[in-house]
N, C-alpha and C positions, 0 to 999 in steps of 0.2 A: 947214514943215519945222523940226524941232527940232534945235537945234545943241548939241553937246557940247563942253565945255571939255576941256583937256588932263587936268585932274584926273579928270573923268568917264571919259575914255578909259582912263586908267591903272587906275582901279578896275575897270572892265569887263574889262580884260585879265587882271587878277589873278583875277577870278571865273571867267572862261572856262578859265583854266589849271587852277584847282582842280577844276572839273567834269571836265576832260579826264583829270586824274590819277585821280580817283575812278572814272571809267568804265573806265580801264585796269585798275585793281586788281580791279574787279568782273568784268571780262572774264577776267582771269587766274584768278580763283577759280572761275569757271564752267568753265574749261577743266581746271584742275588737280584739283579735287575729284572729278569723275567718274572721272578716270584713276586716282586713288588708291583709290577704292572698287572700281574694276574690277580692279585688281591684287589686292586682298584677296579678292574673290569668286572670282577665278580659282584661288586656292590651296585653296578648299573643294571637297569632293566634289560631283559633280553629283547633284541630287535630282530624281527624276522626279515626286514628288508636289508639289502646290502648297505654298508656305511657310505654316506655321502660326504665327500671332502668339504671341509669348511672353507669359506672365503671371507675376507674382511668386509665389514659393512661399508657400502659406498653411499655417500650423501649426494642427493641430486637436488635440482631446483624446486621440486615439489615439496621438499621437506622444509619446515621452519628453520631459518638460519638466523644467527644473531647479527644485528646490524650495529649501527653507531650507538654507543651507550648501553649495549647489552639488550637492545630491544629486538624482538622477533619481527619478521616481515609484516605480520598482521597488525601489530601495534603501530609500526611505522606508517602503515596504510591509514589507520584510524587517525593518527596525529596529522598526517598530511592533508587528509580530506577535511578535518575539522578546521585546521589553520586556514584553508582556502575558502571554505563555505560558510563558516560561522558569521562572518561579517556581512553576509547577505541575508541573515535572519534578523527580523525586527520583532520588537515587543509591541504588541497592539493592546492599547488600553481604551476601554469605552466607558462612557458615562451615560446612563439611561435614567430618565426622570419618571418616577412613579408617584402614586398618590395613596395615602392611607385612607381608612374608613372615614376620617374626619376631613378629607380633602386637603391634607397637608402634603406638600411636595417632599418626596424622598428621592435622593439620588443614589443610584446603585452603580458600582464599578464592576467591570468585567475585564478579564485579561485573556489574551491568546497570542498566537504567533503568526508570522507572515514571512513571505519570501520576496525579496526584490528581484524583479525579472527584467528590468531595463534601466537605462540611464535617465529616463524621464521620471523616475521615482514611482513607477507602478509596482504595487505590492499585491501578491496573490495570497488570499486567505480563505477561510471558510465563511459562508454566509451567516452561520449561526454565531460567529464571533462578533460581527458588527450589526446584526439585525436589530432594528429598533433603537439604535444608539443616537443620542442627541449630539454627542461629541466623541471624536476619535483622535487619539494621540498615538504617534509612531515614535518609538525610541530606537535609535540606531545603535550600532555596536560601540561607537565612541561616546555614548551617553547623551548625544544630542536628542532633544525631544521636540517634535514638530507636529503640527496639525495634519490630519489626514482627511480626505474627502472621498466619499463613495463614488466610484466611476460607473459601476454596474454590478448587478447581482444576478445569480442564477440559483434560486432556491431549490430547483429540481435536482441539481447535483451538488447542493450545499457549497457553492463557490461564490467568491466575490473578488473584485479588484478595487483597491483603495489607492489613492495617489497622494504623495507628499512632495513638497518643493525641495529638490536637492541643494538649491542655492549654490550651484557651481561645483559641488563635490563630485569627485569620480566615485561612482558606486560599485560595490562588489556585487556581481550577479552569479546565479548558478545556471550552468548550461542544462538544456532539456535533454533527457535520455530517451529511451524507447521501452515502454512498458510491455510491448508485444513480445519482447525477447526474454522476459523474465521466466525463471524456472523455480519451482519449489526447492528450497535449500540454499538459494543464493544469498550472500551476505547483504544486509542493508544497514543503514545508519539513519537515525532520526535526530534532528536538532530542533529544539523548541524551548519554551519557557514554562515548564511544569511548576505549578504552585508559586509562580513568580520568580523562579530561579532561572535567570536569563541565560540563553544559549547553552542549554544542557545537552550533552551528547549521550545517546544510548545506542546500543548495537543489537542486532539479532539476525534473523533470516526471514526469507519469504516463507510463510507457513502455509499459504493457500492462495489460489488465484480464482478470479471470477466469482467472488463471494457476493451475493445480493445483500444490500444494506438498506433498511428503511430509515429515513431521516425522521427527526422530531416533528417535521411539518407534514409527514405522511407520504412523502414521495419515496419511490423505490429506486435506488441506484443499482442498476443491474449487475455491474461488475466492479468489485473493489479488490485491493490487495490486502490479504491478511498477513500480519507479522507478529512476532513475539518480542520485537524491540519495545522496550518500556515506553508506553504512551500514557500520559496522565492529564488531568485538567490543566489547561494552559498550553499543552502541545498542539491543540487544534490550529490548523492553518500552517503549521510548520512543514519543512521538507522531509521527505523520505528519499534517501540517496542510495545509489549503488556503489560498488567498490572503486568506481572511476570518479566519484564525486559528482555524478550527474543526477538531476532531479528525475525520479521515477514515480513520485506520488506526493499527494498532499494529505498529511495525517488528519483524520477526521473524527474518528469515534473509537470507543473501546467497548468490549463486552465484559462487564464486571458486576458482580452482585454488591461489591463494596463501594464502587465508584472510583476506585484506584486501579492501577494496572494489574491485570491478572494474566498477562501474557497473550491476550487476544486483542489486537488492535487492527484498525482498518484505515486504508489510505485510498484516495481517489487516484486512479492511474493517470500518469502524465499524458497518455494518448487521448484520454477523455478531457483532461484539463486544458491542453494547449489550444484547440479550436474554440473552446468556450472563452478562454482568456482573450484571444484575438477579437472575438465578437464583442466582448464587454468593453474592451479598450476602444474599438472603432465605432460601435453603435450604442453602447450603454446597455445593451440587452443581447440575448442570444437569438440569432436569426434561425429560427426553428420552424419546421412545418407542422401544420395541424389540420384536422378535418373541420370543414366549415359547418359546425353544428353547435348547438347549446345542449350539453349532455347532463343527465341526471343519474346518479348512482341508484341502483335498485336497492330497496330496503323492504323488509317483510310486509309492512302495512301496505306499501305501494303494490307489491306483488299480489297480495290478497285482494286489494280493492279492484284492480284491473284484471285479476285472474290471469296473470302472465305465465307463460310456459317455462320460464327459467327463473332461478333465484338470484343469480348474479349476472352483471353486465351493465352496460351504459344505455339508458333510454334516450333516444333522440327526441328531445323536447321540441327543438326548433331546428329545421334544416335550412342552411343558407343556400345561395344560388349554386355554388360549386358542388355541394353535396346533392342537391336536387338533380343537377345534370348527371351525376353518377348513378342516380336511381334510388337515393336514400330518402325515405319519407320521415317527416316530422310528425308531431302529435296533432290530434284533432282538437281544435279550440272548443268544439261543442262538448268535449269530454273533460273540461277543465276542473281541477280540484286545487285546493290550497293546502299546503303542508303546514305543520305547526310553526315552522320558521317563517311562514308568510310567503314562501315561494309558490308561484302558480305552475302547476304541472299539467300537461296535456296528455291524455291517454291515446293509445292507438299508434304511437310512433314505433319505428324500427328499434331493435335492441342490438347494439354492437357487442359481439361476443369474441371477435378475433381480429387482429390487425397484423399483417405481414407474418402470419404464423404464430403470433404471440397471443396467448389467452387473455381476454379482457374481462375482468370482474368488477372494475371500478375505474373512475376517472384517472386515478394515479397510474393504473396499468396502461391507459391510453396515452398519457404523457410519456411514460417510460418506453412504450413501443415506438413512439415518434421522436424520441430524444435525439437520434442521430440523423434525422431527416432535415431537408431544406425546403423552403417554399418552392412550389412548382414540380416537385417530385411526385411520383405516383405510388399510392399505397393500395394494397389488396385488403379488402375489408369483408369479413363475414358478418351478416346481419340475420337476426331472427325476426321474421314477419309472420305473426300468427304462430303456427306450428312448423313453418317451413324455414329452412336455412338457405339464404341466397349469398352469392359472392359477387362483389362489385369492385371496380377499380376507381379510385378517387384521386383527383389532382389536389395536392395540399396547398393551403394558403399560409400566409405568414402568421405565426402565432403572436398575439399581443402579450404583454407582460402579465395581464390578468389571466390569460388562458394557458400560461406556462406553469 
């Protein structure tokens, strides 16, 4: 048997005491911690589904991230597009001469926007911006003011091309995009000169597509882009851009009871703009097909006088040779009447009611139906002759500026 001295006993006693204290603390922890957790869990709503383990939030490329200077990606995109494109936007100023009741000359100024589209100084804008102007001035991004001259206009789509002399300057242009690929909800940016505030940037989305828009001159643009990007007086003729900085439309009009932006603006799609701009630059007019007739809009007095079978349509007053070859009849000169405006109208002619599947109620509808056609193409035309409807195919002739 091993004997322990007093010293050994004292040391053993101290060790046992320490072990006892440690065991007590552990026991207390084992009792208290579960109760604390239980109290917290009791305050949470009861979940019938099994608990799902939590995972850390993972940031991916689709989430906004801070870039240089604390800017998010969308802000950087706006800045980059503006820096690249704003130098291609010009300030268009017009001077139009009018007369008072006392035949005194009065000069009126108008302002709008435009887009430089090539190194020759061609500027794309709206027809209503420069229509009737006696003098046109183009202000570039560097403040240079130069004269502009009209190259060609297309009132039917409210477009015009004006040219200035670059005088050796390298010009900034905006590349053409593709409006056929647009989707509602896509981001758009507008740059223009609203209320004379040059090169103002606004942003928004594509709010709608293929919106019909009637111009101030009575023409119907069949398909426009609707956007909520702020467009105000002075923005007309300016570019509507996509998030790649490409031109997708020319800002043209707003829908607003106050005359200021109400979040409903319209732009002419670039796929409509590009072929028109090409024609205006090369020919000074749009090479567009038309039917070889002289047409008259039906109106109530005319319908009643000739007892016509329809209320709306285009009366063929005179049929040209190509229309006659297709079987279209003009009016009978023995049934001539004169309208209040002094126009001579011949009764008995065919009434055009449809072209290429599009309903025709007036000459503006006829222009709209043939807007995308070229001379020499064939159009399918429905006519009303007496009470019978006939369908004929007509070879189109080249429209003159007066018939566009």
